C-alpha positions in Angstrom: -23.7 33.4 -11.8 -22.4 30.6 -14.1 -19.0 32.3 -14.3 -18.8 32.5 -10.5 -19.9 28.9 -10.1 -17.4 27.6 -12.6 -14.5 29.6 -11.1 -15.2 28.5 -7.5 -16.1 24.9 -8.5 -19.6 25.0 -7.1 -23.1 24.8 -8.6 -25.2 27.7 -9.9 -27.8 26.7 -7.4 -25.3 27.3 -4.6 -24.5 30.8 -5.9 -28.2 31.5 -6.2 -28.8 30.4 -2.5 -26.0 32.8 -1.4 -27.8 35.6 -3.2 -31.0 34.7 -1.5 -29.3 34.4 1.9 -30.4 30.8 2.2 -29.6 29.3 5.6 -28.2 25.9 4.3 -25.1 27.4 2.8 -21.9 27.2 4.9 -20.2 30.4 6.0 -16.9 29.6 4.1 -18.8 29.0 0.9 -20.9 32.1 1.4 -17.9 34.3 2.0 -16.1 32.9 -1.1 -19.1 33.7 -3.3 -19.6 37.2 -1.8 -15.9 38.0 -2.2 -15.9 37.0 -5.9 -19.2 38.9 -6.5 -17.6 42.0 -5.1 -14.4 41.6 -7.2 -16.6 41.3 -10.3 -18.9 44.1 -9.3 -21.8 41.7 -9.8 -25.3 43.0 -9.5 -28.3 40.6 -9.7 -30.9 41.5 -12.4 -33.8 42.2 -10.1 -36.3 42.6 -12.9 -35.4 39.1 -14.3 -35.5 37.6 -10.8 -39.0 39.1 -10.3 -40.2 37.5 -13.5 -39.0 34.1 -12.3 -40.0 34.3 -8.6 -43.0 36.5 -8.9 -41.5 38.8 -6.2 -39.7 42.1 -6.6 -38.3 42.3 -3.1 -39.8 45.8 -2.7 -42.5 47.2 -0.5 -44.4 50.4 -1.2 -45.2 53.1 1.3 -47.8 55.8 0.7 -48.2 58.6 3.2 -50.0 62.0 3.2 -46.9 64.1 3.8 -43.1 63.6 3.6 -42.3 66.8 5.5 -44.0 65.9 8.8 -41.3 64.1 10.7 -43.9 61.6 12.1 -44.1 59.9 8.7 -40.3 60.2 8.1 -39.7 58.3 11.3 -42.2 55.6 10.3 -40.3 55.3 7.0 -37.0 55.0 8.9 -38.3 52.2 11.1 -39.9 50.4 8.1 -36.8 50.7 6.0 -34.5 49.3 8.8 -36.8 46.3 9.2 -37.0 45.6 5.4 -33.3 46.0 4.9 -32.5 43.1 7.2 -34.4 40.9 4.8 -32.9 42.5 1.7 -36.1 44.3 0.8 -36.2 47.8 -0.6 -38.7 50.5 0.2 -40.4 52.7 -2.4 -42.0 55.9 -0.9 -44.8 58.1 -2.4 -46.6 61.1 -1.0 -50.4 61.6 -1.6 -50.3 65.2 -0.3 -53.6 64.5 1.5 -55.2 64.1 -2.0 -57.3 61.0 -2.4 -57.1 61.0 -6.2 -53.3 61.4 -6.1 -53.1 58.6 -3.5 -55.0 56.3 -5.9 -52.5 57.2 -8.7 -49.5 56.5 -6.5 -50.9 53.2 -5.4 -51.5 52.2 -9.1 -47.9 53.1 -9.9 -46.6 51.0 -7.1 -48.8 48.1 -8.1 -47.5 48.4 -11.6 -44.0 48.2 -10.2 -45.0 44.8 -8.8 -44.3 45.7 -5.1 -44.7 42.6 -2.9 -46.8 44.6 -0.3 -48.2 48.0 0.3 -48.3 50.1 3.5 -50.6 53.0 3.4 -51.6 56.0 5.7 -54.7 56.8 3.6 -56.4 60.0 2.7 -59.3 58.1 1.1 -63.0 58.7 2.0 -64.1 55.2 0.8 -62.6 51.7 0.9 -62.9 51.1 -2.9 -59.2 51.5 -3.5 -58.4 48.8 -1.0 -60.9 46.4 -2.6 -58.9 46.9 -5.8 -55.7 46.1 -4.1 -57.3 42.9 -2.7 -58.3 42.0 -6.3 -54.6 42.3 -7.2 -53.8 39.8 -4.4 -51.2 42.2 -3.0 -51.1 42.3 0.8 -51.5 45.7 2.4 -51.2 47.2 5.9 -52.9 50.4 7.0 -50.9 52.6 9.3 -52.0 55.5 11.5 -55.4 55.7 9.9 -58.1 53.0 9.6 -61.5 52.5 8.2 -64.7 51.3 9.9 -66.1 48.3 8.1 -62.8 47.4 6.4 -61.2 44.2 7.6 -57.5 44.9 7.1 -54.2 44.8 8.8 -53.6 47.9 10.9 -50.6 49.3 12.9 -51.0 52.5 14.8 -51.5 54.2 18.1 -54.7 54.1 20.2 -56.0 57.6 19.2 -58.7 57.8 21.9 -56.0 57.1 24.4 -54.0 59.9 22.8 -56.9 62.4 23.4 -57.4 61.2 27.0 -53.8 61.4 27.9 -53.3 64.9 26.5 -56.4 66.3 28.0 -55.9 64.8 31.4 -52.4 66.3 31.4 -53.8 69.8 30.7 -56.3 69.3 33.6 -53.6 68.0 35.9 -51.5 71.2 35.4 -54.5 73.4 36.3 -56.3 74.1 33.0 -60.2 74.3 33.2 -61.3 76.1 30.1 -60.0 73.6 27.6 -60.2 73.6 23.8 -59.2 71.2 21.0 -57.9 72.0 17.6 -59.2 68.8 15.9 -57.8 67.0 12.9 -59.4 66.3 9.5 -62.2 63.9 8.8 -60.1 60.7 9.3 -59.9 58.1 12.0 -57.0 59.8 13.8 -59.0 63.1 14.0 -62.2 61.2 15.2 -60.3 59.2 17.8 -58.4 62.1 19.4 -61.6 64.3 19.5 -63.5 61.4 21.3 -60.6 61.0 23.7 -60.7 64.8 24.5 -64.4 64.6 25.2 -64.1 61.4 27.3 -61.5 63.0 29.5 -63.7 66.1 30.1 -66.6 63.9 31.0 -64.6 61.8 33.4 -63.4 65.0 35.2 -66.9 66.6 35.1 -65.5 69.6 33.2 -67.8 71.3 30.6 -66.6 72.8 27.4 -68.7 74.7 24.8 -68.9 73.2 21.3 -67.2 76.3 20.0 -64.0 75.2 21.9 -63.5 72.5 19.2 -62.2 73.9 16.0 -61.6 71.5 13.1 -58.6 71.8 10.8 -59.0 70.6 7.2 -55.3 70.0 6.9 -53.3 68.4 9.7 -50.0 67.5 8.1 -48.7 69.3 5.0 -50.4 72.6 5.9 -50.8 71.8 9.6 -49.0 74.9 10.9 -51.1 77.4 8.9 -54.3 75.5 9.9 -53.2 75.5 13.5 -52.5 79.3 13.4 -55.9 80.1 11.9 -57.8 77.8 14.4 -56.0 79.4 17.4 -56.8 82.9 16.2 -60.5 81.8 16.2 -60.2 80.5 19.8 -58.5 83.7 20.9 -61.6 85.6 20.0 -63.5 83.8 22.7 -64.1 85.7 25.9 -62.5 84.3 28.0 -60.1 82.5 25.7 -59.1 78.9 26.6 -56.3 78.3 29.1 -55.3 74.9 27.7 -55.4 73.6 24.1 -54.9 70.1 22.9 -53.8 70.1 19.2 -54.4 67.3 16.8 -50.7 67.0 16.0 -47.4 68.8 16.5 -47.5 70.8 13.2 -50.9 72.2 14.2 -49.5 72.9 17.7 -46.6 74.9 16.2 -49.1 77.1 14.3 -51.2 77.6 17.5 -48.2 78.6 19.5 -47.2 81.2 16.9 -50.7 82.7 17.1 -50.6 82.9 20.9 -47.2 84.6 20.9 -48.1 87.0 18.1 -51.1 88.0 20.2 -48.9 89.0 23.1 -49.9 86.1 25.3 -47.6 83.7 27.2 -47.1 80.0 26.9 -47.9 78.3 29.3 -48.8 81.0 31.8 -51.8 82.2 29.8 -52.4 79.2 27.5 -50.9 75.8 27.9 -50.4 73.8 24.6 -49.9 70.1 23.9 -49.5 68.4 20.6 -49.1 64.9 19.3 -46.3 63.2 17.4 -43.3 64.3 19.5 -41.4 65.8 16.6 -37.7 65.5 16.9 -37.0 69.2 17.3 -39.7 69.8 19.9 -37.0 70.4 22.6 -35.4 73.1 20.4 -38.4 75.4 20.0 -38.7 78.8 21.5 -41.1 77.2 24.0 -40.3 73.5 24.1 -43.5 71.6 23.1 -45.2 69.1 25.3 -46.5 66.2 23.1 -47.8 62.7 23.0 -45.3 60.2 21.6 -46.9 57.8 19.1 -43.9 55.5 18.9 -43.6 56.4 15.2 -40.5 54.4 14.5 -42.0 51.4 16.2 -45.1 51.7 13.9 -42.8 51.4 10.9 -40.9 48.4 12.4 -44.1 46.5 13.3 -45.7 47.3 9.9 -42.5 46.1 8.2 -42.6 42.8 10.1 -46.2 42.3 9.4 -45.7 43.0 5.7 -42.9 40.5 5.4 -45.0 37.9 7.2 -47.8 38.4 4.7 -45.4 38.2 1.7 -43.7 35.0 3.0 -46.9 33.2 4.1 -48.2 30.5 1.8 -51.8 31.4 2.6 -53.4 34.8 3.3 -52.8 36.0 6.8 -55.8 36.9 8.9 -56.1 40.7 9.5 -54.2 41.8 12.5 -54.6 45.0 14.5 -51.5 46.3 16.4 -52.4 49.2 18.7 -49.5 50.9 20.4 -50.0 52.9 23.6 -49.1 56.6 23.6 -46.7 58.2 26.0 -46.8 61.7 27.5 -43.7 63.8 27.0 -44.1 66.9 29.1 -42.1 70.0 28.3 -42.2 73.8 29.0 -45.4 74.5 27.0 -47.5 72.9 29.8 -45.4 73.6 32.8 -47.7 76.0 34.7 -48.8 76.4 38.3 -51.9 74.4 39.3 -54.9 76.4 40.4 
């Protein structure tokens, strides 16, 4: 920095402000500094800067699964938002293991991330109390906890369940089933939405028509297959199934087709997440779009606001509204 300042006849402070994208530096000066930096292949020492400023310009993201495209799209939206402010994103997967999640969070805290964004697999809120003690701002995404006052960005899960179930009813299904998610807020909310929609339409459904998956993401397809095979043993079998998410729906569809039944003529299927390849499946999958990339963008903006605030930011809840994307897996004649 001293060399660049001396060569260009400016102060080290000016060079520093260019590196920090400070607004009070004129464009000509900024371009001269950036040009010379490029010529010298200059790279700031981020570790040294973090020691001086107390900031690492990094944000940590912990999700249950990196294979499910829902979380990949969240990461994309988050990364795009952070990049605009010269922040980097560190990503970790908990593999739906609460202990592994705690380890990954500890590793990210040790790396001095400026904020954490977590789609949690925890059963308790103790981990988040520990993060609060470290005075690191955190945002929960997709999954929330009752009794924990924290920033949250996600979709309205009860609305997801209502929208999906009402769609199945609208296309003529009357014997409806739900392959429910694990014991997390998303699973609870979507199951409640399923039940609400049935009550509102005065449609009864036996308790056995709700089958719970222990794994909804990393092993979601296998869980969905096993759950659907259980539902197919019912006499009569359901004519419409709302699946916790799209990986679960893929497994359910495989079970239906292996059993010699047709989708949607015999059984209509709808998932949640609107995976990017839903249109390319053997039977294109109807799904509820959760605005996954928008979740990442909004979480990123909230994280940056928390980092840049001089005092703690009051917890904010950002609830996005789900959208129905109807495809062939529910296109059946009404009865």
